[in-house]
N, C-alpha and C positions, 0 to 999 in steps of 0.2 A: 478273871481267868476264862470265863465263858466267851467274852468278846475276843480274847486272845486266840482261843481255839478256832472260833468261827472264821476270823480274818486270816489266820495262818494257814488253815486248811484250804480256804477259798483261794489263797495265793500259792497253794501247792508246795509249801515248804515242809517237806516230809520230816526231816530230822527234828525241826522245831515242834511240829505237831506231836510227834511221838513223845518228846520230852514233856510237853504240857499234859498229855494224857497220863503218862506215868506219875507225874507230880500230883495230879488230881486224884488218881486212884490211891496213891500212897497216903493222902490226907483222909481217906475213907469216904470220899464223896460218892453220892448215889451214881452208880454207873449209867443209869438210864438218862441222867442229865447230860453226861458226857456224850452219849449217843445222840441225844436230841440236838446238842450243839453241832455235832458232825452232820446231822441231817440238814440243819440250817445252812451250814457251809456248802453242802452239796447243792442246795437250791440256788445259791449264789453262782456256783460253777455252771449249773444248768442255764441260768440267765445269761451268764457271760458267753456261753456257747450259742444261745439263741441270738445274742446281739452281735455275733461274729468276732468277739474278743478272744474266745477260746475255740479250739478246733478238736477233732476226734482224738488226737494224741493226748490233749489235756484232759478230756473226758475219761479216757482209759486210765491215765495216771492217777486222777483223783479217785477212781474206783479202786485202784491198787492200794492207795493210802488208806482208804476206807476199810478195805479187807484187813489190813494190819491192825487198825484201831479195833475192829470188831473181835479179832482174835485175842487182843489184850483185855478187852472189856467183858467178853462173853463169860469167862469162868466166874467172874464176880457176880454177874446177874444170875447165873445158874445156881450158884451157891445160895444166893439170897432167896431165890424163888422156890427151890425144892419141887420142881415141876413134875407132873405126871402127864403122859401123853393123852391129849384130848381127841385127836383124830388126824386124818391125813389131808394134806393140801398139796395140789400140783400147781407149780408156778413156772412161768417162762416169759421171755420177751418175744413178741410175735414176729412172724416172718417179715423180713425186710428191714428190721430194726436191730441194731447191735448195742443199744443203750442198756447198761446193766446196773448202774449205780442205785437207782431207786429200787429196782428189783432185789438187789442184794440186801438193802436195809429191811425190806419187807420179809425176805427169807429169814434174816437174822431175828427179827422181832417175833415172827411166828414160831420159830424154833424155841426161843427162850420163854415163850408163853405156853409151851407145852404141845405144839403140833409137830407131827412127823412131816417134814417138807421134802417134796421131790422137785428139785430145781432142774428144769430142762435146759437152762442156759439162755442164749440169745439167738435171734433169727430162727425161731422154732416153727417149722411147718405145721399146718393144722393137723395133719395125720398123726404127728408125734404126740400131740395133746390127746387125741382120741385113743391111741394105743396105750398111753400111760393110764388113762381112766380105766380101760379094760383090765390092765395089768394089776393096778393097785386097789381098785374099788373106791378110790377117793370120792368124797361127796362135795368137795370144794375145788374149784379151778380158778387160779389167778392169772390174768394176762396183763403184761406190762408193755408200755410203748411210749417213747418220747417224741418220735416224729409223727407228723400228721398222716403219713402213709400207713401208720400202724392202725388207724381207725378201720380201714377196709380189711386189713388182715385180721383184726379182732372179729369183725362181722363174719368173715369167711370161716374163721375157726369155730365160731358158735354154730354156723350153718353145718359144718362138717360133723360137729358133735350131735346135732339134730339128725342128720342123715344116718349116723351110726346107731340111732335109737337110744341115745344116752342122755338126751337133754333133760328129761324129767328126773334123772337120777343125780344130777349135779346142780350146784349153785355156782354161778360164774361172777367173779368180780374183776374189774379192770382198774388200771391206775397208770399214772405217768404225767409228764409235764403239762399237757393241755387237755387232759381228760376232764369232762364235766357231764352233767346230766343229759345233755343233748347227744353226746357221744355214746353214753350208756344206752339211750333209746335207739340210736342208729345201729349199734352193735347187737342189741337185744340181750345185753348182760343183765344180771340181777341186781348189781350194785357197783358203785365205784368209790374209790377212796383218794383223798388228797394227800394222805400221809400213811405211814406204816401202821400206826395204832388204829386207824380206821379199818385197815385190812384185818387186823387182829380182832377187832370188835365184830366185824361182819362174820368172820370165820367162827367165832365163838357163838354168835347168834344162830348161825345155820347148823352148826354141829351140836350145839346145846351145852357148850362149856361154861 
């Protein structure tokens, strides 16, 4: 079933995907396993995009399918977790990038793990991050980006947070398709994650959850 979901979602067969998800939920399977399979499928979609096999419409469509999956799965995780709010996290895809699939998974996982998440959306200008930090008092900021142009936008956003006098008040994590330690150093972020659970681990470590 896991293989079925990964392949079917990667192939963007929405009706079949939702039938597999329902069947797996009805058998009482751990909803986190379903979400992890969805994540693996999204990685394949991202690779197909990078290879020129998929284009922006396919990326957007896969994101829409993922949103429906998370809506179905989320109540099961929330019931199991009995979560209490640990703290606030601001997250958004940086300026110039409209990729939201990875961001949406991170938002979902932070939410079900007890964080109050402020999702700024995609193509977010640096000032919007600054304004949201001031408004919410959040101590953690997550920046997502799939395209290489996002690296400079991440650096510019960190710089804007510095200029606003807020850098010592927040921890910043970055993530996305090609993010690694070198990009973290370049952008001057505090950490980076290859997957959604790394983002949860970082946030818990910084907030003390």
